[in-house]
TORKOL-4160 file (C-alpha; in steps of 0.2 Angstrom, whole numbers, padded with zeros to 4 digits, m for minus):
350
<pt num="1" X="0000" Y="0000" Z="0000"/>
<pt num="2" X="0006" Y="0018" Z="m0004"/>
<pt num="3" X="0011" Y="0028" Z="0011"/>
<pt num="4" X="0001" Y="0043" Z="0017"/>
<pt num="5" X="0008" Y="0060" Z="0013"/>
<pt num="6" X="0020" Y="0066" Z="0026"/>
<pt num="7" X="0012" Y="0083" Z="0027"/>
<pt num="8" X="m0006" Y="0084" Z="0021"/>
<pt num="9" X="m0013" Y="0102" Z="0023"/>
<pt num="10" X="m0031" Y="0098" Z="0026"/>
<pt num="11" X="m0037" Y="0082" Z="0035"/>
<pt num="12" X="m0055" Y="0076" Z="0038"/>
<pt num="13" X="m0058" Y="0063" Z="0051"/>
<pt num="14" X="m0075" Y="0054" Z="0050"/>
<pt num="15" X="m0080" Y="0051" Z="0068"/>
<pt num="16" X="m0090" Y="0036" Z="0074"/>
<pt num="17" X="m0109" Y="0038" Z="0076"/>
<pt num="18" X="m0112" Y="0035" Z="0095"/>
<pt num="19" X="m0105" Y="0043" Z="0111"/>
<pt num="20" X="m0097" Y="0028" Z="0118"/>
<pt num="21" X="m0088" Y="0023" Z="0101"/>
<pt num="22" X="m0083" Y="0041" Z="0099"/>
<pt num="23" X="m0074" Y="0041" Z="0116"/>
<pt num="24" X="m0065" Y="0025" Z="0111"/>
<pt num="25" X="m0058" Y="0034" Z="0096"/>
<pt num="26" X="m0050" Y="0047" Z="0107"/>
<pt num="27" X="m0033" Y="0039" Z="0107"/>
<pt num="28" X="m0034" Y="0037" Z="0088"/>
<pt num="29" X="m0038" Y="0056" Z="0086"/>
<pt num="30" X="m0023" Y="0060" Z="0097"/>
<pt num="31" X="m0012" Y="0048" Z="0086"/>
<pt num="32" X="m0018" Y="0057" Z="0070"/>
<pt num="33" X="m0013" Y="0074" Z="0077"/>
<pt num="34" X="0004" Y="0068" Z="0083"/>
<pt num="35" X="0008" Y="0061" Z="0066"/>
<pt num="36" X="0002" Y="0077" Z="0057"/>
<pt num="37" X="0006" Y="0091" Z="0070"/>
<pt num="38" X="0005" Y="0105" Z="0056"/>
<pt num="39" X="m0011" Y="0098" Z="0048"/>
<pt num="40" X="m0028" Y="0107" Z="0049"/>
<pt num="41" X="m0039" Y="0094" Z="0056"/>
<pt num="42" X="m0058" Y="0094" Z="0054"/>
<pt num="43" X="m0069" Y="0081" Z="0062"/>
<pt num="44" X="m0085" Y="0076" Z="0053"/>
<pt num="45" X="m0098" Y="0071" Z="0067"/>
<pt num="46" X="m0116" Y="0069" Z="0070"/>
<pt num="47" X="m0123" Y="0082" Z="0082"/>
<pt num="48" X="m0124" Y="0071" Z="0097"/>
<pt num="49" X="m0106" Y="0066" Z="0095"/>
<pt num="50" X="m0099" Y="0084" Z="0092"/>
<pt num="51" X="m0099" Y="0089" Z="0110"/>
<pt num="52" X="m0087" Y="0075" Z="0114"/>
<pt num="53" X="m0074" Y="0084" Z="0104"/>
<pt num="54" X="m0080" Y="0102" Z="0107"/>
<pt num="55" X="m0065" Y="0106" Z="0118"/>
<pt num="56" X="m0052" Y="0093" Z="0111"/>
<pt num="57" X="m0036" Y="0102" Z="0107"/>
<pt num="58" X="m0032" Y="0089" Z="0093"/>
<pt num="59" X="m0046" Y="0095" Z="0082"/>
<pt num="60" X="m0046" Y="0112" Z="0074"/>
<pt num="61" X="m0064" Y="0112" Z="0067"/>
<pt num="62" X="m0080" Y="0102" Z="0069"/>
<pt num="63" X="m0091" Y="0099" Z="0054"/>
<pt num="64" X="m0108" Y="0094" Z="0059"/>
<pt num="65" X="m0116" Y="0080" Z="0049"/>
<pt num="66" X="m0134" Y="0086" Z="0051"/>
<pt num="67" X="m0143" Y="0070" Z="0047"/>
<pt num="68" X="m0160" Y="0075" Z="0052"/>
<pt num="69" X="m0159" Y="0092" Z="0043"/>
<pt num="70" X="m0148" Y="0099" Z="0029"/>
<pt num="71" X="m0140" Y="0082" Z="0026"/>
<pt num="72" X="m0156" Y="0071" Z="0027"/>
<pt num="73" X="m0160" Y="0058" Z="0014"/>
<pt num="74" X="m0151" Y="0055" Z="m0002"/>
<pt num="75" X="m0152" Y="0073" Z="m0007"/>
<pt num="76" X="m0145" Y="0078" Z="0009"/>
<pt num="77" X="m0130" Y="0066" Z="0007"/>
<pt num="78" X="m0126" Y="0073" Z="m0010"/>
<pt num="79" X="m0127" Y="0090" Z="m0002"/>
<pt num="80" X="m0115" Y="0085" Z="0012"/>
<pt num="81" X="m0103" Y="0078" Z="m0002"/>
<pt num="82" X="m0104" Y="0095" Z="m0010"/>
<pt num="83" X="m0101" Y="0104" Z="0006"/>
<pt num="84" X="m0086" Y="0094" Z="0010"/>
<pt num="85" X="m0080" Y="0096" Z="m0008"/>
<pt num="86" X="m0080" Y="0115" Z="m0005"/>
<pt num="87" X="m0068" Y="0113" Z="0009"/>
<pt num="88" X="m0054" Y="0105" Z="m0002"/>
<pt num="89" X="m0048" Y="0092" Z="0010"/>
<pt num="90" X="m0032" Y="0083" Z="0005"/>
<pt num="91" X="m0034" Y="0067" Z="0016"/>
<pt num="92" X="m0049" Y="0059" Z="0025"/>
<pt num="93" X="m0047" Y="0045" Z="0038"/>
<pt num="94" X="m0063" Y="0036" Z="0041"/>
<pt num="95" X="m0064" Y="0030" Z="0059"/>
<pt num="96" X="m0082" Y="0025" Z="0055"/>
<pt num="97" X="m0084" Y="0009" Z="0046"/>
<pt num="98" X="m0100" Y="0011" Z="0035"/>
<pt num="99" X="m0100" Y="0011" Z="0016"/>
<pt num="100" X="m0109" Y="0027" Z="0017"/>
<pt num="101" X="m0094" Y="0036" Z="0025"/>
<pt num="102" X="m0082" Y="0031" Z="0011"/>
<pt num="103" X="m0095" Y="0035" Z="m0003"/>
<pt num="104" X="m0098" Y="0052" Z="0004"/>
<pt num="105" X="m0079" Y="0056" Z="0004"/>
<pt num="106" X="m0077" Y="0049" Z="m0013"/>
<pt num="107" X="m0091" Y="0060" Z="m0020"/>
<pt num="108" X="m0083" Y="0074" Z="m0011"/>
<pt num="109" X="m0068" Y="0072" Z="m0022"/>
<pt num="110" X="m0056" Y="0070" Z="m0007"/>
<pt num="111" X="m0040" Y="0063" Z="m0016"/>
<pt num="112" X="m0034" Y="0052" Z="m0002"/>
<pt num="113" X="m0047" Y="0041" Z="0007"/>
<pt num="114" X="m0040" Y="0029" Z="0021"/>
<pt num="115" X="m0049" Y="0017" Z="0032"/>
<pt num="116" X="m0054" Y="m0001" Z="0035"/>
<pt num="117" X="m0060" Y="m0011" Z="0020"/>
<pt num="118" X="m0076" Y="m0016" Z="0029"/>
<pt num="119" X="m0094" Y="m0016" Z="0022"/>
<pt num="120" X="m0088" Y="m0019" Z="0005"/>
<pt num="121" X="m0080" Y="m0001" Z="0003"/>
<pt num="122" X="m0062" Y="m0006" Z="m0001"/>
<pt num="123" X="m0065" Y="0000" Z="m0019"/>
<pt num="124" X="m0069" Y="0017" Z="m0013"/>
<pt num="125" X="m0053" Y="0019" Z="m0003"/>
<pt num="126" X="m0036" Y="0024" Z="m0009"/>
<pt num="127" X="m0028" Y="0017" Z="0006"/>
<pt num="128" X="m0038" Y="0002" Z="0013"/>
<pt num="129" X="m0033" Y="m0008" Z="0029"/>
<pt num="130" X="m0039" Y="m0026" Z="0031"/>
<pt num="131" X="m0045" Y="m0030" Z="0048"/>
<pt num="132" X="m0033" Y="m0042" Z="0058"/>
<pt num="133" X="m0042" Y="m0058" Z="0062"/>
<pt num="134" X="m0038" Y="m0056" Z="0080"/>
<pt num="135" X="m0044" Y="m0038" Z="0082"/>
<pt num="136" X="m0062" Y="m0044" Z="0087"/>
<pt num="137" X="m0055" Y="m0052" Z="0103"/>
<pt num="138" X="m0047" Y="m0036" Z="0109"/>
<pt num="139" X="m0054" Y="m0020" Z="0117"/>
<pt num="140" X="m0062" Y="m0008" Z="0104"/>
<pt num="141" X="m0049" Y="0005" Z="0108"/>
<pt num="142" X="m0036" Y="m0005" Z="0099"/>
<pt num="143" X="m0047" Y="m0007" Z="0084"/>
<pt num="144" X="m0045" Y="0011" Z="0079"/>
<pt num="145" X="m0026" Y="0012" Z="0083"/>
<pt num="146" X="m0023" Y="m0004" Z="0074"/>
<pt num="147" X="m0031" Y="0004" Z="0058"/>
<pt num="148" X="m0019" Y="0019" Z="0060"/>
<pt num="149" X="m0004" Y="0007" Z="0061"/>
<pt num="150" X="m0010" Y="m0001" Z="0046"/>
<pt num="151" X="m0009" Y="0015" Z="0037"/>
<pt num="152" X="0009" Y="0017" Z="0043"/>
<pt num="153" X="0006" Y="0030" Z="0057"/>
<pt num="154" X="0015" Y="0029" Z="0073"/>
<pt num="155" X="0002" Y="0026" Z="0086"/>
<pt num="156" X="0003" Y="0034" Z="0103"/>
<pt num="157" X="m0004" Y="0027" Z="0120"/>
<pt num="158" X="m0021" Y="0019" Z="0120"/>
<pt num="159" X="m0027" Y="0030" Z="0135"/>
<pt num="160" X="m0044" Y="0038" Z="0133"/>
<pt num="161" X="m0046" Y="0056" Z="0136"/>
<pt num="162" X="m0059" Y="0069" Z="0137"/>
<pt num="163" X="m0058" Y="0088" Z="0138"/>
<pt num="164" X="m0072" Y="0098" Z="0146"/>
<pt num="165" X="m0078" Y="0115" Z="0141"/>
<pt num="166" X="m0075" Y="0128" Z="0154"/>
<pt num="167" X="m0092" Y="0135" Z="0153"/>
<pt num="168" X="m0099" Y="0117" Z="0157"/>
<pt num="169" X="m0087" Y="0116" Z="0172"/>
<pt num="170" X="m0094" Y="0132" Z="0179"/>
<pt num="171" X="m0112" Y="0127" Z="0176"/>
<pt num="172" X="m0109" Y="0110" Z="0185"/>
<pt num="173" X="m0101" Y="0118" Z="0200"/>
<pt num="174" X="m0115" Y="0130" Z="0202"/>
<pt num="175" X="m0128" Y="0116" Z="0200"/>
<pt num="176" X="m0120" Y="0105" Z="0213"/>
<pt num="177" X="m0116" Y="0119" Z="0225"/>
<pt num="178" X="m0135" Y="0123" Z="0225"/>
<pt num="179" X="m0139" Y="0105" Z="0228"/>
<pt num="180" X="m0127" Y="0101" Z="0242"/>
<pt num="181" X="m0127" Y="0119" Z="0250"/>
<pt num="182" X="m0110" Y="0118" Z="0257"/>
<pt num="183" X="m0111" Y="0100" Z="0264"/>
<pt num="184" X="m0095" Y="0090" Z="0260"/>
<pt num="185" X="m0105" Y="0075" Z="0254"/>
<pt num="186" X="m0100" Y="0062" Z="0241"/>
<pt num="187" X="m0108" Y="0063" Z="0224"/>
<pt num="188" X="m0114" Y="0047" Z="0216"/>
<pt num="189" X="m0120" Y="0045" Z="0199"/>
<pt num="190" X="m0133" Y="0032" Z="0193"/>
<pt num="191" X="m0135" Y="0029" Z="0174"/>
<pt num="192" X="m0150" Y="0017" Z="0173"/>
<pt num="193" X="m0152" Y="0019" Z="0154"/>
<pt num="194" X="m0144" Y="0011" Z="0139"/>
<pt num="195" X="m0147" Y="0011" Z="0120"/>
<pt num="196" X="m0148" Y="m0005" Z="0110"/>
<pt num="197" X="m0163" Y="m0013" Z="0120"/>
<pt num="198" X="m0168" Y="m0018" Z="0138"/>
<pt num="199" X="m0155" Y="m0033" Z="0139"/>
<pt num="200" X="m0142" Y="m0020" Z="0143"/>
<pt num="201" X="m0151" Y="m0013" Z="0158"/>
<pt num="202" X="m0150" Y="m0018" Z="0176"/>
<pt num="203" X="m0168" Y="m0018" Z="0183"/>
<pt num="204" X="m0174" Y="0000" Z="0188"/>
<pt num="205" X="m0181" Y="m0007" Z="0205"/>
<pt num="206" X="m0163" Y="m0012" Z="0209"/>
<pt num="207" X="m0156" Y="0005" Z="0204"/>
<pt num="208" X="m0170" Y="0012" Z="0216"/>
<pt num="209" X="m0165" Y="0001" Z="0230"/>
<pt num="210" X="m0146" Y="0004" Z="0227"/>
<pt num="211" X="m0150" Y="0023" Z="0228"/>
<pt num="212" X="m0159" Y="0021" Z="0244"/>
<pt num="213" X="m0145" Y="0011" Z="0252"/>
<pt num="214" X="m0131" Y="0023" Z="0246"/>
<pt num="215" X="m0141" Y="0038" Z="0251"/>
<pt num="216" X="m0143" Y="0031" Z="0269"/>
<pt num="217" X="m0125" Y="0024" Z="0270"/>
<pt num="218" X="m0116" Y="0040" Z="0264"/>
<pt num="219" X="m0128" Y="0054" Z="0266"/>
<pt num="220" X="m0122" Y="0058" Z="0249"/>
<pt num="221" X="m0130" Y="0066" Z="0234"/>
<pt num="222" X="m0137" Y="0054" Z="0221"/>
<pt num="223" X="m0137" Y="0061" Z="0203"/>
<pt num="224" X="m0147" Y="0052" Z="0190"/>
<pt num="225" X="m0141" Y="0053" Z="0172"/>
<pt num="226" X="m0150" Y="0049" Z="0156"/>
<pt num="227" X="m0161" Y="0056" Z="0142"/>
<pt num="228" X="m0179" Y="0060" Z="0141"/>
<pt num="229" X="m0182" Y="0041" Z="0138"/>
<pt num="230" X="m0175" Y="0037" Z="0155"/>
<pt num="231" X="m0187" Y="0049" Z="0165"/>
<pt num="232" X="m0199" Y="0036" Z="0170"/>
<pt num="233" X="m0185" Y="0025" Z="0177"/>
<pt num="234" X="m0178" Y="0041" Z="0186"/>
<pt num="235" X="m0195" Y="0044" Z="0194"/>
<pt num="236" X="m0195" Y="0027" Z="0201"/>
<pt num="237" X="m0177" Y="0028" Z="0208"/>
<pt num="238" X="m0181" Y="0045" Z="0215"/>
<pt num="239" X="m0196" Y="0038" Z="0224"/>
<pt num="240" X="m0186" Y="0024" Z="0231"/>
<pt num="241" X="m0171" Y="0034" Z="0236"/>
<pt num="242" X="m0179" Y="0049" Z="0244"/>
<pt num="243" X="m0174" Y="0067" Z="0245"/>
<pt num="244" X="m0156" Y="0065" Z="0242"/>
<pt num="245" X="m0158" Y="0063" Z="0223"/>
<pt num="246" X="m0156" Y="0075" Z="0209"/>
<pt num="247" X="m0165" Y="0069" Z="0193"/>
<pt num="248" X="m0155" Y="0076" Z="0178"/>
<pt num="249" X="m0163" Y="0065" Z="0164"/>
<pt num="250" X="m0167" Y="0075" Z="0149"/>
<pt num="251" X="m0162" Y="0091" Z="0158"/>
<pt num="252" X="m0144" Y="0093" Z="0153"/>
<pt num="253" X="m0133" Y="0096" Z="0138"/>
<pt num="254" X="m0120" Y="0083" Z="0134"/>
<pt num="255" X="m0107" Y="0095" Z="0139"/>
<pt num="256" X="m0115" Y="0098" Z="0156"/>
<pt num="257" X="m0117" Y="0079" Z="0159"/>
<pt num="258" X="m0099" Y="0077" Z="0155"/>
<pt num="259" X="m0094" Y="0090" Z="0168"/>
<pt num="260" X="m0106" Y="0082" Z="0181"/>
<pt num="261" X="m0099" Y="0065" Z="0179"/>
<pt num="262" X="m0082" Y="0072" Z="0181"/>
<pt num="263" X="m0087" Y="0078" Z="0198"/>
<pt num="264" X="m0094" Y="0061" Z="0204"/>
<pt num="265" X="m0084" Y="0051" Z="0217"/>
<pt num="266" X="m0092" Y="0035" Z="0209"/>
<pt num="267" X="m0103" Y="0032" Z="0194"/>
<pt num="268" X="m0114" Y="0017" Z="0193"/>
<pt num="269" X="m0119" Y="0012" Z="0175"/>
<pt num="270" X="m0125" Y="0000" Z="0162"/>
<pt num="271" X="m0115" Y="m0003" Z="0147"/>
<pt num="272" X="m0118" Y="0014" Z="0138"/>
<pt num="273" X="m0110" Y="0029" Z="0131"/>
<pt num="274" X="m0109" Y="0038" Z="0148"/>
<pt num="275" X="m0100" Y="0023" Z="0155"/>
<pt num="276" X="m0086" Y="0027" Z="0142"/>
<pt num="277" X="m0087" Y="0045" Z="0147"/>
<pt num="278" X="m0083" Y="0040" Z="0165"/>
<pt num="279" X="m0069" Y="0029" Z="0160"/>
<pt num="280" X="m0061" Y="0043" Z="0150"/>
<pt num="281" X="m0063" Y="0056" Z="0164"/>
<pt num="282" X="m0055" Y="0043" Z="0176"/>
<pt num="283" X="m0070" Y="0044" Z="0187"/>
<pt num="284" X="m0071" Y="0028" Z="0198"/>
<pt num="285" X="m0085" Y="0017" Z="0191"/>
<pt num="286" X="m0095" Y="0001" Z="0193"/>
<pt num="287" X="m0101" Y="m0006" Z="0176"/>
<pt num="288" X="m0115" Y="m0018" Z="0176"/>
<pt num="289" X="m0114" Y="m0030" Z="0161"/>
<pt num="290" X="m0126" Y="m0043" Z="0155"/>
<pt num="291" X="m0129" Y="m0046" Z="0136"/>
<pt num="292" X="m0114" Y="m0037" Z="0129"/>
<pt num="293" X="m0095" Y="m0041" Z="0128"/>
<pt num="294" X="m0086" Y="m0034" Z="0143"/>
<pt num="295" X="m0069" Y="m0037" Z="0135"/>
<pt num="296" X="m0073" Y="m0028" Z="0118"/>
<pt num="297" X="m0083" Y="m0014" Z="0125"/>
<pt num="298" X="m0080" Y="m0013" Z="0143"/>
<pt num="299" X="m0074" Y="0003" Z="0152"/>
<pt num="300" X="m0056" Y="0005" Z="0147"/>
<pt num="301" X="m0050" Y="0012" Z="0164"/>
<pt num="302" X="m0040" Y="0006" Z="0179"/>
<pt num="303" X="m0053" Y="0014" Z="0190"/>
<pt num="304" X="m0067" Y="0003" Z="0184"/>
<pt num="305" X="m0076" Y="m0012" Z="0192"/>
<pt num="306" X="m0086" Y="m0024" Z="0181"/>
<pt num="307" X="m0100" Y="m0034" Z="0188"/>
<pt num="308" X="m0107" Y="m0048" Z="0178"/>
<pt num="309" X="m0113" Y="m0066" Z="0179"/>
<pt num="310" X="m0104" Y="m0078" Z="0168"/>
<pt num="311" X="m0119" Y="m0088" Z="0162"/>
<pt num="312" X="m0118" Y="m0100" Z="0147"/>
<pt num="313" X="m0129" Y="m0088" Z="0137"/>
<pt num="314" X="m0119" Y="m0072" Z="0141"/>
<pt num="315" X="m0114" Y="m0062" Z="0131"/>
<pt num="316" X="m0128" Y="m0065" Z="0119"/>
<pt num="317" X="m0127" Y="m0048" Z="0111"/>
<pt num="318" X="m0146" Y="m0047" Z="0109"/>
<pt num="319" X="m0157" Y="m0032" Z="0112"/>
<pt num="320" X="m0170" Y="m0043" Z="0121"/>
<pt num="321" X="m0167" Y="m0058" Z="0132"/>
<pt num="322" X="m0172" Y="m0073" Z="0121"/>
<pt num="323" X="m0176" Y="m0083" Z="0137"/>
<pt num="324" X="m0187" Y="m0068" Z="0144"/>
<pt num="325" X="m0180" Y="m0069" Z="0161"/>
<pt num="326" X="m0164" Y="m0058" Z="0160"/>
<pt num="327" X="m0155" Y="m0070" Z="0173"/>
<pt num="328" X="m0138" Y="m0061" Z="0168"/>
<pt num="329" X="m0145" Y="m0045" Z="0176"/>
<pt num="330" X="m0157" Y="m0052" Z="0189"/>
<pt num="331" X="m0143" Y="m0062" Z="0197"/>
<pt num="332" X="m0133" Y="m0046" Z="0200"/>
<pt num="333" X="m0139" Y="m0041" Z="0218"/>
<pt num="334" X="m0140" Y="m0023" Z="0225"/>
<pt num="335" X="m0129" Y="m0028" Z="0239"/>
<pt num="336" X="m0115" Y="m0033" Z="0229"/>
<pt num="337" X="m0116" Y="m0017" Z="0218"/>
<pt num="338" X="m0117" Y="m0006" Z="0234"/>
<pt num="339" X="m0102" Y="m0015" Z="0241"/>
<pt num="340" X="m0092" Y="m0011" Z="0226"/>
<pt num="341" X="m0098" Y="0007" Z="0227"/>
<pt num="342" X="m0093" Y="0009" Z="0245"/>
<pt num="343" X="m0076" Y="0001" Z="0242"/>
<pt num="344" X="m0072" Y="0014" Z="0228"/>
<pt num="345" X="m0078" Y="0028" Z="0239"/>
<pt num="346" X="m0067" Y="0022" Z="0253"/>
<pt num="347" X="m0052" Y="0021" Z="0242"/>
<pt num="348" X="m0055" Y="0038" Z="0235"/>
<pt num="349" X="m0055" Y="0045" Z="0253"/>
<pt num="350" X="m0039" Y="0036" Z="0257"/>
């Protein structure tokens, strides 16, 4: 394969589509910057991913892929290609795997297009990398770095990173100060939601009991994170856990949520995008796993505890439990999760 140019002027990185995946690409984004320190780097990202990189020093510009607006449908994709063509990029590196990502950059006339040859898109790439057969058995962080090595780049460390916007930090500080009113209490985050179906979610009633136990044991502030879709779960948890709960579901921007997770002493979460946020921020966390692969997509952090039950059917990678009893989640008790949270709180104090 031909080598990438040593000093491309304008570089486009196509980001992945989900918050968790985007977090796992942060080492790769840093690697690209380290290999092209003088390049003008633009990140092409969907709106809900853009905030992940809003304060990232390795990115010069963010180009929002407005999939539900200007770039919606076939005409929108052609418009996106035209918008990118006007930018005169010299090189694009596709961290996203889909055929569409390669097609759009080909239509945009970007002369050098690099990425994995997945999804039948090798013909659209000028610099295609074949996936190593063993890559699926490693953490997804390595997946992106391995691609860059396949392109001849010198990869840096695999450590996740996440940069916070100063305005979001200030907003988080003000919100928490109002909630605790000067009391020096631990702040514990609960994240009861998860995309990709209910099989990834620890039962809400257990989150409620966990919140009650932790509020009683620590006299701390319990923050409930999530989207509007998680508001029913948050209400149930709040009712069980009492007045020491602050329900944030559907009430914060992503930037503010990141800053609040950074302030948590411990974060309890299902396998989700916010789990990876906590890992990138080095927030101590307890991750509850059932249907998904804790090796490939677990929290990439030395401050993370994973709780799972190694059943014969797990990980099944299904959205709904085919046996309809969610034993991989039901067998995880509130007491064992609470024990791990209290242990992490104790370690933080020490």
